[in-house]
A tleap script that builds the chain and sets N, CA, C and O, in Angstrom:
source leaprc.protein.ff14SB
mol = sequence {
  NMET LEU CYS LYS SER VAL LYS ASN ASN ARG
  PHE TRP GLN VAL LEU ILE VAL VAL GLY ILE
  VAL THR LEU VAL PHE GLY ILE VAL TYR TYR
  SER ASN LEU PRO LYS ASP ALA HIE ASN MET
  SER MET LEU MET GLY MET PHE SER GLY THR
  GLY GLY ALA PHE VAL ALA ILE GLY VAL ILE
  LYS LEU ILE GLN HIE LYS ARG THR ALA PRO
  GLU LYS LEU ARG GLN LYS GLU ILE GLU LEU
  LYS ASP GLU ARG ASN ILE GLN ILE LEU ARG
  ILE ALA TYR THR ILE ALA ASN LEU THR ALA
  THR ILE LEU PHE ILE ILE MET ALA PHE VAL
  PHE VAL TRP LEU ASP TYR LYS THR PRO ALA
  PHE ILE SER LEU GLY ALA MET TYR ILE GLN
  LEU LEU ALA PHE PHE ILE ALA TYR LYS TYR
  PHE ASN SER LYS CMET
}
set mol.1.N position { -170.497 79.566 167.560 }
set mol.1.CA position { -171.743 80.507 167.281 }
set mol.1.C position { -172.232 79.666 165.524 }
set mol.1.O position { -171.529 78.932 164.830 }
set mol.2.N position { -173.334 80.041 165.327 }
set mol.2.CA position { -174.177 79.198 164.460 }
set mol.2.C position { -173.711 80.074 162.627 }
set mol.2.O position { -173.801 79.733 161.447 }
set mol.3.N position { -173.307 81.084 163.260 }
set mol.3.CA position { -173.277 82.353 162.213 }
set mol.3.C position { -171.162 82.419 161.554 }
set mol.3.O position { -170.570 83.008 160.650 }
set mol.4.N position { -170.751 81.431 162.684 }
set mol.4.CA position { -169.533 81.128 162.246 }
set mol.4.C position { -169.466 79.976 161.346 }
set mol.4.O position { -170.310 79.080 161.364 }
set mol.5.N position { -167.813 80.025 160.055 }
set mol.5.CA position { -167.724 78.965 159.743 }
set mol.5.C position { -167.030 77.776 160.244 }
set mol.5.O position { -166.271 78.005 161.186 }
set mol.6.N position { -167.109 76.476 159.817 }
set mol.6.CA position { -166.333 75.760 160.718 }
set mol.6.C position { -164.705 75.631 159.887 }
set mol.6.O position { -164.458 75.363 158.712 }
set mol.7.N position { -164.068 75.846 160.680 }
set mol.7.CA position { -162.995 75.710 160.358 }
set mol.7.C position { -162.007 74.556 159.859 }
set mol.7.O position { -161.078 74.596 159.053 }
set mol.8.N position { -162.377 73.827 160.393 }
set mol.8.CA position { -162.033 72.473 159.959 }
set mol.8.C position { -163.197 71.331 159.759 }
set mol.8.O position { -164.294 71.455 160.304 }
set mol.9.N position { -162.852 70.170 158.902 }
set mol.9.CA position { -163.723 69.277 158.207 }
set mol.9.C position { -164.610 68.525 159.367 }
set mol.9.O position { -165.752 68.110 159.170 }
set mol.10.N position { -164.306 68.480 159.895 }
set mol.10.CA position { -164.776 67.316 161.108 }
set mol.10.C position { -166.215 67.537 161.223 }
set mol.10.O position { -166.849 66.627 161.756 }
set mol.11.N position { -166.826 68.524 160.845 }
set mol.11.CA position { -167.907 68.713 160.743 }
set mol.11.C position { -168.886 67.913 159.631 }
set mol.11.O position { -170.033 67.521 159.844 }
set mol.12.N position { -168.185 67.792 158.500 }
set mol.12.CA position { -168.641 67.257 157.292 }
set mol.12.C position { -168.211 65.580 157.482 }
set mol.12.O position { -168.865 64.641 157.027 }
set mol.13.N position { -166.999 65.480 158.238 }
set mol.13.CA position { -166.818 63.848 158.428 }
set mol.13.C position { -167.858 63.545 159.039 }
set mol.13.O position { -168.586 62.622 158.674 }
set mol.14.N position { -168.106 64.359 160.172 }
set mol.14.CA position { -169.658 63.090 161.150 }
set mol.14.C position { -170.479 63.192 160.491 }
set mol.14.O position { -171.177 62.179 160.531 }
set mol.15.N position { -170.940 64.132 159.637 }
set mol.15.CA position { -172.041 64.408 158.645 }
set mol.15.C position { -171.887 63.216 158.231 }
set mol.15.O position { -172.443 62.423 158.991 }
set mol.16.N position { -171.221 62.581 157.091 }
set mol.16.CA position { -170.905 61.395 156.503 }
set mol.16.C position { -170.856 60.358 157.190 }
set mol.16.O position { -171.135 59.341 156.555 }
set mol.17.N position { -170.501 60.157 158.697 }
set mol.17.CA position { -170.276 58.870 159.003 }
set mol.17.C position { -171.982 58.678 159.788 }
set mol.17.O position { -172.384 57.541 160.033 }
set mol.18.N position { -172.923 60.010 160.141 }
set mol.18.CA position { -174.215 59.597 160.363 }
set mol.18.C position { -174.621 59.502 159.474 }
set mol.18.O position { -175.782 59.159 159.696 }
set mol.19.N position { -174.395 59.608 157.918 }
set mol.19.CA position { -175.229 59.366 157.075 }
set mol.19.C position { -175.400 57.994 156.898 }
set mol.19.O position { -176.483 57.413 156.979 }
set mol.20.N position { -174.163 57.407 156.619 }
set mol.20.CA position { -173.740 56.008 156.567 }
set mol.20.C position { -174.454 55.256 157.674 }
set mol.20.O position { -175.342 54.461 157.366 }
set mol.21.N position { -174.240 55.385 158.498 }
set mol.21.CA position { -174.781 54.731 159.834 }
set mol.21.C position { -176.842 54.844 159.122 }
set mol.21.O position { -177.490 53.811 158.961 }
set mol.22.N position { -177.399 56.154 158.854 }
set mol.22.CA position { -178.721 56.085 159.061 }
set mol.22.C position { -179.252 55.307 157.466 }
set mol.22.O position { -180.349 54.806 157.218 }
set mol.23.N position { -178.331 55.403 156.779 }
set mol.23.CA position { -178.502 54.802 155.345 }
set mol.23.C position { -178.467 53.319 155.465 }
set mol.23.O position { -179.217 52.696 154.713 }
set mol.24.N position { -177.697 52.643 156.309 }
set mol.24.CA position { -177.579 51.223 156.345 }
set mol.24.C position { -178.842 50.977 157.321 }
set mol.24.O position { -179.617 50.032 157.175 }
set mol.25.N position { -178.951 52.006 158.390 }
set mol.25.CA position { -180.152 51.123 159.191 }
set mol.25.C position { -181.149 50.958 158.471 }
set mol.25.O position { -181.773 49.897 158.458 }
set mol.26.N position { -181.547 52.285 157.550 }
set mol.26.CA position { -182.954 52.104 156.718 }
set mol.26.C position { -183.080 50.845 155.857 }
set mol.26.O position { -183.986 50.023 155.720 }
set mol.27.N position { -181.554 51.011 155.193 }
set mol.27.CA position { -181.480 49.733 154.078 }
set mol.27.C position { -182.144 48.293 155.009 }
set mol.27.O position { -183.185 47.696 154.737 }
set mol.28.N position { -181.250 48.011 156.070 }
set mol.28.CA position { -181.630 47.300 156.671 }
set mol.28.C position { -182.572 46.512 157.480 }
set mol.28.O position { -182.681 45.297 157.646 }
set mol.29.N position { -183.280 47.608 157.981 }
set mol.29.CA position { -184.492 47.619 158.771 }
set mol.29.C position { -185.295 47.090 157.487 }
set mol.29.O position { -185.561 45.889 157.445 }
set mol.30.N position { -185.752 48.059 156.279 }
set mol.30.CA position { -186.285 47.868 155.269 }
set mol.30.C position { -186.498 46.515 154.664 }
set mol.30.O position { -187.522 46.212 154.051 }
set mol.31.N position { -185.446 45.691 154.874 }
set mol.31.CA position { -185.302 44.126 154.244 }
set mol.31.C position { -185.788 43.169 155.097 }
set mol.31.O position { -185.831 41.996 154.726 }
set mol.32.N position { -186.264 43.594 156.489 }
set mol.32.CA position { -186.467 43.113 157.514 }
set mol.32.C position { -187.816 42.975 157.831 }
set mol.32.O position { -188.259 42.225 158.701 }
set mol.33.N position { -188.590 43.863 156.962 }
set mol.33.CA position { -190.330 44.349 157.217 }
set mol.33.C position { -190.803 43.669 156.397 }
set mol.33.O position { -190.277 43.401 155.317 }
set mol.34.N position { -191.712 43.343 156.731 }
set mol.34.CA position { -193.243 42.295 156.126 }
set mol.34.C position { -193.860 43.368 155.213 }
set mol.34.O position { -194.173 44.466 155.672 }
set mol.35.N position { -194.008 43.095 154.112 }
set mol.35.CA position { -194.721 43.789 153.053 }
set mol.35.C position { -195.918 44.893 153.295 }
set mol.35.O position { -196.105 45.999 152.790 }
set mol.36.N position { -196.475 44.319 154.039 }
set mol.36.CA position { -197.966 44.869 154.454 }
set mol.36.C position { -197.385 45.972 155.584 }
set mol.36.O position { -198.234 46.706 156.090 }
set mol.37.N position { -196.336 46.091 155.902 }
set mol.37.CA position { -196.138 47.266 156.882 }
set mol.37.C position { -195.464 48.683 155.917 }
set mol.37.O position { -194.287 48.918 155.642 }
set mol.38.N position { -196.862 49.555 155.517 }
set mol.38.CA position { -196.355 50.476 154.439 }
set mol.38.C position { -195.910 51.598 154.880 }
set mol.38.O position { -195.221 52.299 154.139 }
set mol.39.N position { -196.229 52.015 156.236 }
set mol.39.CA position { -195.888 53.151 157.227 }
set mol.39.C position { -194.363 52.860 157.296 }
set mol.39.O position { -193.488 53.663 156.971 }
set mol.40.N position { -194.201 51.825 157.681 }
set mol.40.CA position { -192.709 51.470 158.207 }
set mol.40.C position { -191.845 51.453 157.108 }
set mol.40.O position { -190.680 51.831 157.225 }
set mol.41.N position { -192.388 50.979 155.865 }
set mol.41.CA position { -191.432 51.048 154.625 }
set mol.41.C position { -191.023 52.597 154.472 }
set mol.41.O position { -189.918 53.135 154.541 }
set mol.42.N position { -192.437 53.176 154.215 }
set mol.42.CA position { -192.176 54.198 154.238 }
set mol.42.C position { -191.151 55.369 155.280 }
set mol.42.O position { -190.406 56.216 154.788 }
set mol.43.N position { -191.280 55.227 156.245 }
set mol.43.CA position { -190.107 55.641 157.246 }
set mol.43.C position { -188.768 55.110 156.766 }
set mol.43.O position { -187.802 55.822 156.489 }
set mol.44.N position { -188.806 53.936 156.703 }
set mol.44.CA position { -187.504 53.448 156.516 }
set mol.44.C position { -186.847 54.057 155.185 }
set mol.44.O position { -185.639 54.270 155.073 }
set mol.45.N position { -187.721 54.287 154.278 }
set mol.45.CA position { -187.188 55.011 152.766 }
set mol.45.C position { -186.717 56.713 153.475 }
set mol.45.O position { -185.694 57.233 153.032 }
set mol.46.N position { -187.312 57.248 154.256 }
set mol.46.CA position { -187.088 57.998 154.468 }
set mol.46.C position { -185.767 58.429 155.459 }
set mol.46.O position { -185.308 59.570 155.518 }
set mol.47.N position { -185.306 57.354 156.157 }
set mol.47.CA position { -184.197 57.263 156.678 }
set mol.47.C position { -183.198 57.181 155.440 }
set mol.47.O position { -182.274 57.954 155.185 }
set mol.48.N position { -183.544 56.236 154.848 }
set mol.48.CA position { -182.358 56.077 153.672 }
set mol.48.C position { -182.303 56.941 152.903 }
set mol.48.O position { -181.596 56.647 151.939 }
set mol.49.N position { -182.781 58.027 152.861 }
set mol.49.CA position { -182.957 59.327 151.832 }
set mol.49.C position { -181.988 60.343 152.654 }
set mol.49.O position { -180.934 60.763 152.177 }
set mol.50.N position { -182.346 60.600 153.615 }
set mol.50.CA position { -181.543 61.343 154.602 }
set mol.50.C position { -180.262 60.749 154.649 }
set mol.50.O position { -179.234 61.362 154.361 }
set mol.51.N position { -180.302 59.649 154.983 }
set mol.51.CA position { -178.634 59.527 154.882 }
set mol.51.C position { -177.981 59.650 153.963 }
set mol.51.O position { -176.875 60.134 154.203 }
set mol.52.N position { -178.328 59.249 152.266 }
set mol.52.CA position { -177.835 59.559 151.375 }
set mol.52.C position { -177.199 60.925 150.967 }
set mol.52.O position { -176.220 61.407 150.398 }
set mol.53.N position { -178.400 61.264 151.634 }
set mol.53.CA position { -178.538 63.560 151.191 }
set mol.53.C position { -177.140 63.594 152.020 }
set mol.53.O position { -176.250 64.139 151.367 }
set mol.54.N position { -176.721 63.124 153.350 }
set mol.54.CA position { -176.131 63.839 154.157 }
set mol.54.C position { -174.722 63.052 153.402 }
set mol.54.O position { -173.666 63.661 153.233 }
set mol.55.N position { -174.885 61.910 153.081 }
set mol.55.CA position { -173.494 61.087 152.672 }
set mol.55.C position { -172.776 62.155 151.633 }
set mol.55.O position { -171.735 62.800 151.757 }
set mol.56.N position { -173.781 62.084 150.517 }
set mol.56.CA position { -173.805 63.322 149.574 }
set mol.56.C position { -172.983 64.860 149.903 }
set mol.56.O position { -171.849 65.326 149.788 }
set mol.57.N position { -174.162 65.238 150.318 }
set mol.57.CA position { -173.390 66.742 151.077 }
set mol.57.C position { -172.061 66.604 151.506 }
set mol.57.O position { -171.152 66.995 150.775 }
set mol.58.N position { -171.851 66.136 152.518 }
set mol.58.CA position { -170.540 65.955 153.399 }
set mol.58.C position { -169.277 65.307 152.178 }
set mol.58.O position { -168.063 65.423 152.347 }
set mol.59.N position { -169.800 64.772 151.224 }
set mol.59.CA position { -168.458 64.523 150.336 }
set mol.59.C position { -168.417 65.540 149.378 }
set mol.59.O position { -167.350 66.003 148.976 }
set mol.60.N position { -169.465 65.898 149.005 }
set mol.60.CA position { -169.417 67.202 148.151 }
set mol.60.C position { -168.487 68.711 148.834 }
set mol.60.O position { -167.743 69.479 148.225 }
set mol.61.N position { -168.877 68.714 150.225 }
set mol.61.CA position { -168.209 69.327 151.208 }
set mol.61.C position { -167.093 69.518 150.855 }
set mol.61.O position { -166.554 70.571 150.515 }
set mol.62.N position { -166.512 68.018 150.952 }
set mol.62.CA position { -165.260 67.795 151.242 }
set mol.62.C position { -164.356 68.235 150.173 }
set mol.62.O position { -163.397 68.967 150.418 }
set mol.63.N position { -164.592 67.875 149.172 }
set mol.63.CA position { -164.183 67.768 147.954 }
set mol.63.C position { -164.075 69.502 147.596 }
set mol.63.O position { -162.906 69.842 147.413 }
set mol.64.N position { -165.133 70.684 147.462 }
set mol.64.CA position { -165.112 71.300 147.626 }
set mol.64.C position { -164.206 72.329 148.592 }
set mol.64.O position { -163.767 73.340 148.044 }
set mol.65.N position { -163.964 72.148 149.757 }
set mol.65.CA position { -163.100 72.551 150.400 }
set mol.65.C position { -161.635 72.230 150.161 }
set mol.65.O position { -160.800 73.092 150.435 }
set mol.66.N position { -161.242 71.000 149.647 }
set mol.66.CA position { -160.070 70.679 149.260 }
set mol.66.C position { -159.675 71.386 147.976 }
set mol.66.O position { -158.530 71.753 147.713 }
set mol.67.N position { -160.771 71.542 147.186 }
set mol.67.CA position { -160.207 72.113 145.904 }
set mol.67.C position { -160.607 73.661 146.118 }
set mol.67.O position { -161.207 74.005 145.099 }
set mol.68.N position { -160.543 74.451 146.787 }
set mol.68.CA position { -160.606 75.664 147.375 }
set mol.68.C position { -159.320 76.068 147.548 }
set mol.68.O position { -158.561 75.334 148.181 }
set mol.69.N position { -158.891 77.220 147.051 }
set mol.69.CA position { -157.854 77.714 147.703 }
set mol.69.C position { -158.036 78.770 148.666 }
set mol.69.O position { -158.953 79.590 148.703 }
set mol.70.N position { -156.649 78.603 149.754 }
set mol.70.CA position { -156.713 78.867 150.829 }
set mol.70.C position { -156.984 80.517 151.267 }
set mol.70.O position { -157.415 80.930 152.344 }
set mol.71.N position { -156.675 81.122 150.340 }
set mol.71.CA position { -156.563 82.395 150.375 }
set mol.71.C position { -158.278 82.978 149.863 }
set mol.71.O position { -158.747 84.094 150.089 }
set mol.72.N position { -158.985 81.770 149.095 }
set mol.72.CA position { -160.287 81.924 148.940 }
set mol.72.C position { -161.161 81.788 150.557 }
set mol.72.O position { -162.077 82.431 151.069 }
set mol.73.N position { -160.192 80.412 151.064 }
set mol.73.CA position { -160.960 80.185 152.202 }
set mol.73.C position { -161.087 81.059 153.369 }
set mol.73.O position { -162.001 80.985 154.190 }
set mol.74.N position { -159.777 82.179 153.401 }
set mol.74.CA position { -159.561 82.618 154.339 }
set mol.74.C position { -160.909 84.321 154.192 }
set mol.74.O position { -161.523 85.095 154.926 }
set mol.75.N position { -160.681 84.034 152.733 }
set mol.75.CA position { -161.914 85.711 152.365 }
set mol.75.C position { -163.478 84.920 153.134 }
set mol.75.O position { -164.225 85.327 154.023 }
set mol.76.N position { -163.485 83.673 152.313 }
set mol.76.CA position { -165.093 83.307 152.844 }
set mol.76.C position { -165.300 83.313 154.482 }
set mol.76.O position { -166.387 83.558 155.006 }
set mol.77.N position { -163.978 82.975 155.282 }
set mol.77.CA position { -164.292 83.354 157.013 }
set mol.77.C position { -164.365 84.459 157.070 }
set mol.77.O position { -165.290 84.857 157.778 }
set mol.78.N position { -163.511 85.511 156.416 }
set mol.78.CA position { -163.620 87.167 156.758 }
set mol.78.C position { -165.389 87.674 156.324 }
set mol.78.O position { -166.168 88.385 156.959 }
set mol.79.N position { -165.496 87.228 155.490 }
set mol.79.CA position { -167.212 87.387 155.025 }
set mol.79.C position { -168.236 87.155 156.180 }
set mol.79.O position { -168.984 87.968 156.722 }
set mol.80.N position { -168.035 85.605 156.443 }
set mol.80.CA position { -168.821 85.445 157.513 }
set mol.80.C position { -168.793 85.847 158.579 }
set mol.80.O position { -169.887 85.660 159.111 }
set mol.81.N position { -167.859 86.490 159.440 }
set mol.81.CA position { -167.421 86.942 160.455 }
set mol.81.C position { -167.492 88.892 160.695 }
set mol.81.O position { -167.143 89.699 161.557 }
set mol.82.N position { -168.072 88.915 159.531 }
set mol.82.CA position { -168.662 90.412 159.174 }
set mol.82.C position { -169.456 90.756 159.784 }
set mol.82.O position { -170.361 89.924 159.727 }
set mol.83.N position { -169.848 92.012 160.753 }
set mol.83.CA position { -171.088 92.267 161.625 }
set mol.83.C position { -172.010 92.388 160.858 }
set mol.83.O position { -173.036 91.855 161.279 }
set mol.84.N position { -172.129 93.031 159.562 }
set mol.84.CA position { -173.292 93.055 158.854 }
set mol.84.C position { -174.003 92.035 158.451 }
set mol.84.O position { -175.207 91.954 158.694 }
set mol.85.N position { -173.099 90.814 157.550 }
set mol.85.CA position { -173.203 89.806 157.834 }
set mol.85.C position { -173.831 88.833 158.721 }
set mol.85.O position { -174.599 87.995 158.249 }
set mol.86.N position { -173.613 88.867 159.758 }
set mol.86.CA position { -174.176 88.396 161.187 }
set mol.86.C position { -175.400 88.705 161.407 }
set mol.86.O position { -176.305 87.932 161.720 }
set mol.87.N position { -175.477 90.256 161.191 }
set mol.87.CA position { -177.544 90.760 161.238 }
set mol.87.C position { -178.087 89.976 160.462 }
set mol.87.O position { -179.110 89.313 160.636 }
set mol.88.N position { -177.344 90.038 159.493 }
set mol.88.CA position { -178.662 89.659 158.321 }
set mol.88.C position { -179.092 87.693 158.697 }
set mol.88.O position { -180.034 86.906 158.789 }
set mol.89.N position { -177.705 87.787 158.782 }
set mol.89.CA position { -178.266 85.964 159.609 }
set mol.89.C position { -179.094 85.862 160.685 }
set mol.89.O position { -179.825 84.872 160.646 }
set mol.90.N position { -179.220 86.622 161.703 }
set mol.90.CA position { -179.749 86.747 162.910 }
set mol.90.C position { -180.944 87.004 162.713 }
set mol.90.O position { -181.756 86.451 163.454 }
set mol.91.N position { -181.471 87.993 161.571 }
set mol.91.CA position { -182.704 88.765 161.188 }
set mol.91.C position { -183.227 87.621 160.064 }
set mol.91.O position { -184.365 87.917 159.698 }
set mol.92.N position { -182.759 86.487 159.459 }
set mol.92.CA position { -183.207 85.731 158.890 }
set mol.92.C position { -183.739 84.770 159.782 }
set mol.92.O position { -184.910 84.393 159.761 }
set mol.93.N position { -182.825 84.359 160.606 }
set mol.93.CA position { -182.750 83.335 161.781 }
set mol.93.C position { -184.415 83.551 162.544 }
set mol.93.O position { -185.322 82.751 162.776 }
set mol.94.N position { -184.271 84.911 162.753 }
set mol.94.CA position { -186.049 85.092 163.603 }
set mol.94.C position { -186.882 85.218 162.719 }
set mol.94.O position { -187.985 85.027 163.231 }
set mol.95.N position { -187.005 85.521 161.251 }
set mol.95.CA position { -187.969 85.060 160.642 }
set mol.95.C position { -188.158 84.114 160.448 }
set mol.95.O position { -189.315 83.871 160.103 }
set mol.96.N position { -187.326 83.130 160.521 }
set mol.96.CA position { -187.635 81.693 159.926 }
set mol.96.C position { -188.265 81.235 161.259 }
set mol.96.O position { -189.355 80.663 161.241 }
set mol.97.N position { -187.558 81.489 162.509 }
set mol.97.CA position { -188.468 81.022 163.929 }
set mol.97.C position { -189.838 81.738 164.034 }
set mol.97.O position { -190.652 81.062 164.663 }
set mol.98.N position { -190.285 82.863 163.611 }
set mol.98.CA position { -191.542 83.216 163.484 }
set mol.98.C position { -192.712 82.988 162.524 }
set mol.98.O position { -193.914 83.210 162.675 }
set mol.99.N position { -191.968 82.440 161.409 }
set mol.99.CA position { -192.631 81.542 160.362 }
set mol.99.C position { -192.903 79.948 160.862 }
set mol.99.O position { -193.919 79.291 160.634 }
set mol.100.N position { -191.828 79.561 161.530 }
set mol.100.CA position { -192.403 78.412 161.956 }
set mol.100.C position { -193.321 77.918 162.946 }
set mol.100.O position { -194.198 77.074 162.761 }
set mol.101.N position { -192.969 78.673 164.290 }
set mol.101.CA position { -194.345 79.031 165.243 }
set mol.101.C position { -195.935 79.497 164.578 }
set mol.101.O position { -197.079 79.297 164.988 }
set mol.102.N position { -195.436 80.141 163.475 }
set mol.102.CA position { -196.925 80.736 162.930 }
set mol.102.C position { -197.507 78.855 162.075 }
set mol.102.O position { -198.587 78.313 162.311 }
set mol.103.N position { -196.610 78.393 161.315 }
set mol.103.CA position { -196.624 77.391 161.004 }
set mol.103.C position { -197.404 76.220 161.710 }
set mol.103.O position { -198.450 75.673 161.362 }
set mol.104.N position { -196.411 75.938 163.049 }
set mol.104.CA position { -197.445 75.243 164.173 }
set mol.104.C position { -198.729 75.576 164.855 }
set mol.104.O position { -199.534 74.794 165.361 }
set mol.105.N position { -198.782 76.980 164.773 }
set mol.105.CA position { -200.152 76.921 165.066 }
set mol.105.C position { -201.383 76.803 164.023 }
set mol.105.O position { -202.567 76.884 164.348 }
set mol.106.N position { -200.991 76.639 162.972 }
set mol.106.CA position { -201.999 76.685 161.703 }
set mol.106.C position { -202.062 75.187 161.789 }
set mol.106.O position { -203.214 74.803 161.992 }
set mol.107.N position { -201.087 74.127 161.688 }
set mol.107.CA position { -200.987 73.031 161.871 }
set mol.107.C position { -202.167 72.201 162.980 }
set mol.107.O position { -203.114 71.433 162.816 }
set mol.108.N position { -201.585 72.764 163.994 }
set mol.108.CA position { -202.848 72.219 165.340 }
set mol.108.C position { -203.862 72.600 164.608 }
set mol.108.O position { -204.535 71.677 164.147 }
set mol.109.N position { -204.345 74.191 164.229 }
set mol.109.CA position { -205.787 74.308 163.993 }
set mol.109.C position { -206.339 73.074 163.058 }
set mol.109.O position { -207.211 72.245 163.319 }
set mol.110.N position { -205.447 73.253 161.754 }
set mol.110.CA position { -205.659 72.138 160.365 }
set mol.110.C position { -206.451 70.572 161.098 }
set mol.110.O position { -207.586 70.167 160.849 }
set mol.111.N position { -205.300 69.852 162.149 }
set mol.111.CA position { -205.546 68.708 162.527 }
set mol.111.C position { -206.625 68.663 163.268 }
set mol.111.O position { -207.337 67.661 163.202 }
set mol.112.N position { -207.058 70.037 164.359 }
set mol.112.CA position { -208.382 69.259 165.242 }
set mol.112.C position { -209.131 69.746 164.166 }
set mol.112.O position { -210.199 69.214 164.469 }
set mol.113.N position { -209.412 70.464 162.962 }
set mol.113.CA position { -210.687 70.315 162.095 }
set mol.113.C position { -210.869 69.450 161.770 }
set mol.113.O position { -211.979 68.917 161.776 }
set mol.114.N position { -209.228 68.688 161.114 }
set mol.114.CA position { -209.637 67.378 160.507 }
set mol.114.C position { -210.366 66.225 161.680 }
set mol.114.O position { -211.024 65.238 161.348 }
set mol.115.N position { -210.159 66.505 162.626 }
set mol.115.CA position { -210.493 65.579 164.079 }
set mol.115.C position { -209.046 64.400 164.380 }
set mol.115.O position { -209.148 63.207 164.666 }
set mol.116.N position { -207.687 65.246 164.194 }
set mol.116.CA position { -206.766 64.599 164.345 }
set mol.116.C position { -206.205 64.983 165.427 }
set mol.116.O position { -205.239 65.743 165.362 }
set mol.117.N position { -206.738 64.500 166.747 }
set mol.117.CA position { -206.027 64.941 167.468 }
set mol.117.C position { -204.820 65.012 168.204 }
set mol.117.O position { -204.317 65.985 168.766 }
set mol.118.N position { -204.229 63.244 168.078 }
set mol.118.CA position { -202.561 63.313 168.401 }
set mol.118.C position { -201.701 64.263 167.650 }
set mol.118.O position { -200.920 65.034 168.208 }
set mol.119.N position { -201.865 64.182 166.393 }
set mol.119.CA position { -200.965 65.030 165.228 }
set mol.119.C position { -201.143 66.477 166.097 }
set mol.119.O position { -200.117 67.020 166.506 }
set mol.120.N position { -202.189 66.965 166.314 }
set mol.120.CA position { -202.445 68.133 167.039 }
set mol.120.C position { -201.579 68.661 168.251 }
set mol.120.O position { -201.193 69.812 168.451 }
set mol.121.N position { -201.438 67.881 168.771 }
set mol.121.CA position { -200.903 67.732 170.149 }
set mol.121.C position { -199.689 68.102 170.064 }
set mol.121.O position { -199.223 69.144 170.527 }
set mol.122.N position { -198.921 66.978 169.262 }
set mol.122.CA position { -197.683 66.928 168.399 }
set mol.122.C position { -197.187 68.058 168.227 }
set mol.122.O position { -196.110 68.503 168.622 }
set mol.123.N position { -198.399 68.770 167.318 }
set mol.123.CA position { -197.497 70.663 166.646 }
set mol.123.C position { -197.792 71.116 167.762 }
set mol.123.O position { -196.679 71.381 168.216 }
set mol.124.N position { -198.562 71.406 168.566 }
set mol.124.CA position { -199.002 72.186 169.577 }
set mol.124.C position { -197.371 72.064 170.663 }
set mol.124.O position { -196.669 72.958 171.136 }
set mol.125.N position { -197.260 70.586 170.729 }
set mol.125.CA position { -195.772 70.415 171.547 }
set mol.125.C position { -194.551 71.071 171.218 }
set mol.125.O position { -193.800 71.934 171.672 }
set mol.126.N position { -194.717 69.930 169.758 }
set mol.126.CA position { -193.331 71.323 169.272 }
set mol.126.C position { -193.253 72.745 168.895 }
set mol.126.O position { -192.318 73.391 168.422 }
set mol.127.N position { -194.485 73.088 169.222 }
set mol.127.CA position { -194.470 74.640 168.966 }
set mol.127.C position { -193.914 75.027 170.354 }
set mol.127.O position { -193.146 75.982 170.477 }
set mol.128.N position { -194.324 74.256 171.419 }
set mol.128.CA position { -194.081 74.888 173.009 }
set mol.128.C position { -192.630 74.588 173.138 }
set mol.128.O position { -192.096 75.499 173.771 }
set mol.129.N position { -191.630 73.499 172.721 }
set mol.129.CA position { -190.738 73.087 172.704 }
set mol.129.C position { -189.746 74.270 171.644 }
set mol.129.O position { -188.643 74.665 172.023 }
set mol.130.N position { -190.230 74.612 170.607 }
set mol.130.CA position { -189.544 75.898 170.278 }
set mol.130.C position { -189.749 76.851 170.487 }
set mol.130.O position { -189.123 77.629 169.768 }
set mol.131.N position { -190.591 77.444 171.416 }
set mol.131.CA position { -190.576 78.845 171.936 }
set mol.131.C position { -190.120 78.887 173.492 }
set mol.131.O position { -189.985 79.880 174.208 }
set mol.132.N position { -189.897 77.335 173.848 }
set mol.132.CA position { -188.958 77.158 175.238 }
set mol.132.C position { -187.822 77.382 174.867 }
set mol.132.O position { -187.246 78.169 175.618 }
set mol.133.N position { -186.981 76.888 173.673 }
set mol.133.CA position { -185.967 77.151 173.928 }
set mol.133.C position { -185.513 78.072 173.149 }
set mol.133.O position { -184.299 78.175 172.978 }
set mol.134.N position { -186.570 79.066 172.417 }
set mol.134.CA position { -185.810 80.593 172.082 }
set mol.134.C position { -186.099 81.366 173.316 }
set mol.134.O position { -185.512 82.447 173.247 }
set mol.135.N position { -186.806 81.232 174.474 }
set mol.135.CA position { -186.673 81.507 175.792 }
set mol.135.C position { -185.401 81.436 176.385 }
set mol.135.O position { -184.927 82.391 177.000 }
set mol.136.N position { -184.889 80.493 176.258 }
set mol.136.CA position { -184.086 80.060 177.250 }
set mol.136.C position { -182.864 80.216 176.719 }
set mol.136.O position { -182.012 80.143 177.605 }
set mol.137.N position { -182.183 80.495 175.106 }
set mol.137.CA position { -181.436 80.851 174.672 }
set mol.137.C position { -181.395 82.564 174.798 }
set mol.137.O position { -180.355 83.144 175.112 }
set mol.138.N position { -182.351 83.104 174.581 }
set mol.138.CA position { -182.782 84.673 174.908 }
set mol.138.C position { -182.535 85.079 176.408 }
set mol.138.O position { -182.325 86.277 176.600 }
set mol.139.N position { -182.533 84.144 177.617 }
set mol.139.CA position { -182.272 84.292 178.759 }
set mol.139.C position { -180.783 84.568 179.296 }
set mol.139.O position { -180.289 85.440 180.012 }
set mol.140.N position { -180.149 83.110 178.441 }
set mol.140.CA position { -178.515 82.506 178.560 }
set mol.140.C position { -177.755 83.699 177.928 }
set mol.140.O position { -176.809 84.153 178.571 }
set mol.141.N position { -178.068 84.243 176.752 }
set mol.141.CA position { -177.529 85.102 176.080 }
set mol.141.C position { -177.378 86.713 176.669 }
set mol.141.O position { -176.511 87.586 176.726 }
set mol.142.N position { -178.758 86.516 177.053 }
set mol.142.CA position { -179.074 87.857 177.820 }
set mol.142.C position { -178.131 88.123 178.742 }
set mol.142.O position { -177.705 89.260 178.942 }
set mol.143.N position { -177.679 86.919 179.466 }
set mol.143.CA position { -177.014 87.082 181.091 }
set mol.143.C position { -175.403 87.103 180.517 }
set mol.143.O position { -174.442 87.562 181.134 }
set mol.144.N position { -175.384 86.611 179.450 }
set mol.144.CA position { -174.050 86.757 178.958 }
set mol.144.C position { -173.316 87.854 178.225 }
set mol.144.O position { -172.131 87.783 177.897 }
set mol.145.N position { -174.250 89.038 177.959 }
set mol.145.CA position { -174.134 90.572 176.886 }
set mol.145.C position { -173.896 91.178 177.910 }
set mol.145.O position { -173.696 92.392 177.876 }
savepdb mol mol.pdb
quit
């Protein structure tokens, strides 16, 4: 479940590996691009930045986990499993989901107004995928409970 803590460091280690792969991919592909491919250069910069951020976050979290006392880690895990904190997290996810859906709708209208049909269809598609994921998760967890 998303509201439970990661008991081992495997998530952060995988995040570091994914970050390194993404960072190297962005740098290598950027060095092989022609100088007039500005959109691809920007995309490779985004890959490099994302990879670097993943590596930095993973390393910081691993160091933080190693330096934290075991009692404090147990206390954090108990706080994350607290029913009140789980409810607060679920409310926050609900608000974020609703905000993202409204944002996708606004983006679609703005793109149509600017006569950008392809981005409008992409934002509508993303909104429909988000709603589909919500309904599938709702049906799945409703049948489990």
